[in-house]
C-alpha positions in Angstrom: -11.3 27.2 -0.4 -7.6 26.5 0.1 -5.9 23.0 -0.4 -5.3 22.1 3.1 -9.4 22.7 3.9 -10.2 20.3 0.8 -7.7 17.7 2.2 -9.0 17.9 5.5 -12.6 17.5 4.3 -11.6 14.3 2.4 -9.8 12.9 5.2 -12.7 13.3 7.8 -14.8 11.6 5.0 -12.6 8.4 5.1 -13.5 8.0 8.9 -17.1 7.4 8.0 -16.0 4.9 5.1 -14.8 1.5 5.0 -11.5 2.3 3.6 -10.2 3.2 7.2 -11.4 -0.3 8.7 -10.1 -1.9 5.4 -6.6 -0.6 5.9 -6.7 -1.5 9.9 -7.8 -4.8 9.2 -5.7 -5.3 6.2 -2.7 -4.4 8.2 -3.3 -6.8 11.0 -4.1 -9.9 8.9 -0.6 -11.2 8.3 0.8 -10.3 11.7 -2.0 -11.9 13.3 -1.5 -15.1 11.2 2.2 -15.1 12.2 1.3 -14.5 15.8 -1.0 -17.7 15.7 1.5 -19.7 14.0 4.3 -19.1 16.5 1.9 -19.8 19.5 0.7 -22.8 17.9 4.1 -24.3 16.9 6.0 -22.4 19.5 9.1 -24.7 20.0 9.5 -25.0 16.3 9.1 -21.4 15.7 11.4 -20.2 18.4 14.3 -22.5 17.4 13.8 -21.2 13.8 13.9 -17.4 14.8 16.6 -18.2 17.4 19.6 -16.2 15.8 18.0 -13.7 13.6 14.3 -13.4 15.2 13.6 -9.9 13.8 15.3 -10.2 10.6 13.5 -13.6 9.7 10.0 -12.1 11.2 10.0 -9.0 9.1 11.5 -10.9 6.0 8.7 -13.6 6.1 6.1 -10.9 6.7 7.0 -8.5 4.1 7.2 -11.2 1.5 3.7 -12.2 2.1 2.6 -8.5 2.4 4.3 -7.0 -0.6 3.7 -9.8 -3.0 -0.1 -9.8 -3.2 -1.9 -8.4 -0.5 -0.4 -4.8 -0.2 -1.0 -4.1 -4.0 -4.5 -5.7 -3.3 -5.3 -3.4 -0.5 -4.4 -0.3 -2.5 -6.2 -1.4 -5.4 -9.4 -1.7 -3.3 -8.7 1.3 -1.1 -8.4 3.6 -4.3 -11.7 2.3 -5.5 -13.4 3.0 -2.1 -12.4 6.4 -1.5 -13.6 7.7 -4.9 -16.8 5.6 -4.2 -17.7 7.9 -1.4 -18.7 10.5 -3.8 -20.5 8.3 -6.2 -22.2 6.3 -3.4 -23.6 9.7 -2.0 -24.0 11.2 -5.3 -22.1 14.3 -4.2 -19.8 14.8 -7.1 -21.9 17.7 -8.6 -21.7 19.4 -5.0 -17.7 18.8 -5.0 -17.3 20.4 -8.4 -19.8 23.3 -7.7 -17.9 24.2 -4.3 -15.7 27.2 -4.5 -12.4 25.3 -5.0 -10.3 24.5 -8.0 -10.3 21.4 -10.0 -6.7 21.0 -9.3 -7.5 21.1 -5.4 -10.3 18.4 -5.8 -8.1 16.3 -7.9 -5.0 16.4 -5.8 -6.8 16.2 -2.6 -8.3 12.8 -3.6 -5.2 11.4 -4.6 -3.2 12.8 -1.7 -5.9 11.1 0.7 -5.3 7.8 -0.9 -1.3 8.3 -0.3 -2.2 9.1 3.2 -4.3 5.9 3.9 -1.5 3.9 2.2 0.8 5.3 4.7 -1.5 4.4 7.5 -1.6 1.0 6.1 2.3 0.6 6.3 2.3 2.4 9.9 0.0 -0.2 11.4 1.4 -3.1 9.7 4.8 -2.4 11.1 3.0 -1.7 14.4 1.3 -5.0 14.3 4.5 -6.8 13.1 6.6 -5.5 16.3 3.2 -6.0 18.5 2.9 -9.6 17.5 6.7 -10.5 18.2 6.5 -8.8 21.4 3.4 -10.6 22.5 4.6 -13.9 21.5 7.8 -13.2 23.4 5.8 -12.3 26.7 4.0 -15.5 26.4 6.9 -17.9 25.5 10.3 -16.8 27.1 12.0 -19.2 24.4 11.7 -16.7 21.8 14.7 -14.3 21.4 13.2 -11.1 20.3 13.6 -9.3 23.4 17.4 -10.2 23.2 17.8 -8.7 19.8 17.5 -5.3 18.2 15.2 -4.7 15.1 17.3 -3.4 12.3 15.7 -0.4 12.1 17.5 1.2 9.2 16.6 -1.8 6.8 12.9 -1.8 7.9 12.9 2.1 7.0 14.4 1.3 3.7 11.9 -1.5 3.1 9.0 1.0 3.7 10.3 3.7 1.6 11.3 1.5 -1.1 7.9 -0.3 -1.3 5.9 2.7 -1.1 7.8 4.4 -3.9 7.0 1.0 -5.8 3.4 1.5 -5.2 3.1 5.0 -6.7 2.3 3.6 -10.4 -0.3 1.4 -9.1 -2.0 4.3 -7.2 -2.0 6.6 -10.0 -3.5 3.8 -12.3 -6.1 2.7 -10.0 -6.7 6.5 -9.2 -7.4 7.1 -12.7 -9.6 4.0 -13.1 -11.7 4.8 -10.2 -12.3 8.4 -11.5 -13.2 7.2 -14.8 -15.5 4.3 -14.3 -18.6 4.7 -11.8 -18.9 1.1 -11.0 -17.0 0.3 -7.8 -16.4 -3.4 -9.0 -14.8 -2.7 -12.3 -11.5 -0.8 -11.2 -10.9 -3.5 -8.7 -11.7 -6.3 -11.4 -9.1 -4.6 -13.7 -6.6 -4.0 -11.0 -6.8 -7.7 -9.9 -6.2 -8.9 -13.3 -3.2 -6.7 -13.7 -1.8 -8.0 -10.5 -2.5 -11.6 -11.5 -0.8 -10.8 -14.6 2.3 -9.5 -12.8 2.6 -13.1 -10.9 2.5 -14.5 -14.5 4.9 -12.3 -16.1 7.5 -12.4 -13.3 9.2 -15.6 -14.4 8.3 -15.3 -18.2 9.3 -11.6 -19.1 12.8 -10.2 -18.7 11.3 -6.5 -18.7 9.1 -7.2 -15.8 10.6 -4.0 -14.0 8.5 -2.1 -16.5 5.3 -3.6 -15.4 4.0 -1.6 -12.5 2.0 -4.2 -10.5 5.2 -6.2 -10.1 7.1 -3.4 -8.8 6.2 -4.2 -4.8 7.5 -7.7 -4.9 10.6 -6.5 -7.0 11.3 -3.9 -4.1 11.2 -6.7 -1.6 13.6 -8.8 -3.6 16.0 -6.1 -4.1 16.1 -5.0 -0.5 16.4 -8.6 1.1 20.0 -8.5 2.5 20.6 -5.3 1.3 22.5 -2.5 3.2 20.8 0.2 5.3 22.9 3.2 5.0 21.6 4.6 1.8 18.2 4.3 0.0 19.2 3.7 -3.5 16.1 3.5 -5.7 16.2 0.4 -8.3 15.3 0.7 -12.1 11.5 -0.6 -11.3 11.1 2.0 -8.5 12.3 4.9 -10.8 9.9 3.7 -13.4 7.3 3.7 -10.6 7.9 7.5 -10.3 7.7 7.8 -14.0 4.3 5.8 -14.3 3.2 8.0 -11.4 4.0 11.4 -12.8 2.6 10.4 -16.3 -0.6 8.9 -15.4 -1.1 11.5 -12.8 -1.0 14.1 -15.6 -3.2 12.1 -17.9 -5.9 11.7 -15.3 -6.0 15.3 -14.6 -6.1 16.2 -18.0 -9.1 13.6 -18.5 -11.0 15.3 -15.7 -10.5 18.7 -16.7 -11.5 18.1 -20.4 -14.3 15.5 -19.6 -17.6 16.5 -20.8 -19.5 14.8 -18.0 -18.0 14.6 -14.3 -19.1 12.5 -12.0 
């Protein structure tokens, strides 16, 4: 069985799981909160966003998104996608099917990354949609009079996704290794809370994977748009991703009991 077929099967499985709806609801949560805030206090909001509406809107949204909710949703989605096999007791069928172990391993990992990209896409869509809807209702807002900085927005998305790679690899390995749905999430949440504590206490926080997303937001705020230059923590994220992914595959390959 080829890798595209394996990947397609895993993506189809997500349509019947909570992972899809979790990404959709998670992507719309912050834009909805902002939209309600703009509508309730529209005079103050319109005045505050008058000169740089899109920049302020996206900066505030991404700050809330990247600091906690985005890593938290990734942690849950990683566990949720692997739980599809555990919950239906189908790991034995998967490993007995005519496909290589590498295909199975990489297909699950790519599925998680596709769902993460879907989360990014829908978050940006909802952020733009909330601003447009507010401007339709209250003409005092200036979103229609300005153009979004698409270059900066693209840079933010790319850099934040790269910053997430380390977390994805760690949570994927934990979800494969631990059958219980709650334990990988609890470990991920504890490590994420640890990032908020270490952020102001440890000068080497750029080596701690769960702090990488917010570091990307900080490094990208007010930055240029011509080039996407990866910071140290983003390069560290790539290193974490490669190292943990290799270890996770070897662990799965040589494990006596799978699933």
